[in-house]
C-alpha positions as CSV (number, residue, x, y, z in Angstrom):
1,M,0.0,0.0,0.0
2,K,1.4,3.4,-1.1
3,A,1.6,6.2,1.5
4,E,-0.3,9.2,0.3
5,S,1.0,12.7,0.6
6,P,-0.9,15.4,2.6
7,N,-1.7,17.2,-0.7
8,E,-3.4,14.0,-2.1
9,L,-5.3,13.5,1.1
10,N,-6.5,17.1,1.1
11,R,-7.7,16.9,-2.5
12,E,-9.5,13.6,-1.8
13,N,-11.2,15.2,1.2
14,E,-12.3,18.2,-0.8
15,N,-13.7,15.8,-3.5
16,I,-15.7,14.0,-0.8
17,E,-17.0,17.2,0.6
18,A,-18.0,18.4,-2.9
19,D,-19.8,15.1,-3.5
20,D,-21.6,15.3,-0.2
21,Y,-22.7,18.9,-0.9
22,E,-24.0,17.9,-4.4
23,A,-25.9,14.9,-3.0
24,E,-27.5,17.1,-0.3
25,Q,-28.6,19.7,-2.9
26,N,-30.0,16.9,-5.2
27,L,-32.0,15.5,-2.3
28,L,-33.3,19.0,-1.3
29,G,-34.3,19.7,-4.9
30,F,-36.1,16.3,-5.2
31,F,-38.2,17.0,-2.1
32,Q,-38.9,20.5,-3.3
33,L,-40.2,19.0,-6.6
34,L,-42.3,16.5,-4.6
35,L,-43.9,19.3,-2.6
36,K,-44.7,21.3,-5.8
37,V,-46.4,18.2,-7.3
38,D,-48.3,17.4,-4.2
39,M,-49.5,21.1,-3.9
40,R,-50.7,20.9,-7.5
41,V,-52.5,17.5,-6.9
42,N,-53.9,18.3,-3.4
43,P,-54.4,22.1,-3.2
44,N,-57.0,21.7,-0.5
45,L,-54.4,20.4,1.9
46,Y,-52.4,23.6,1.6
47,K,-55.1,26.3,1.8
48,K,-54.9,28.5,4.9
49,K,-57.9,28.1,7.1
50,G,-59.7,31.1,8.7
51,I,-59.9,31.5,12.4
52,K,-63.6,30.3,12.5
53,E,-62.7,27.1,10.5
54,Q,-59.8,26.3,12.8
55,K,-62.0,26.6,15.9
56,K,-64.6,24.3,14.3
57,G,-62.0,21.6,13.7
58,T,-60.9,21.6,17.4
59,E,-64.4,21.5,18.9
60,K,-66.1,18.2,19.6
């Protein structure tokens, strides 16, 4: 096994960090897209309720 120089280790670490950042951004973008699709398919779930409607829902 070859000993790696500090510069090679540093470059490898930077590549891993860049890959992690890209993966995180891809995941966030995917969930943002899912939310947009769900908001389009089920707009009634995302409408803001008025104060009277909120009180109705909590009363039994």
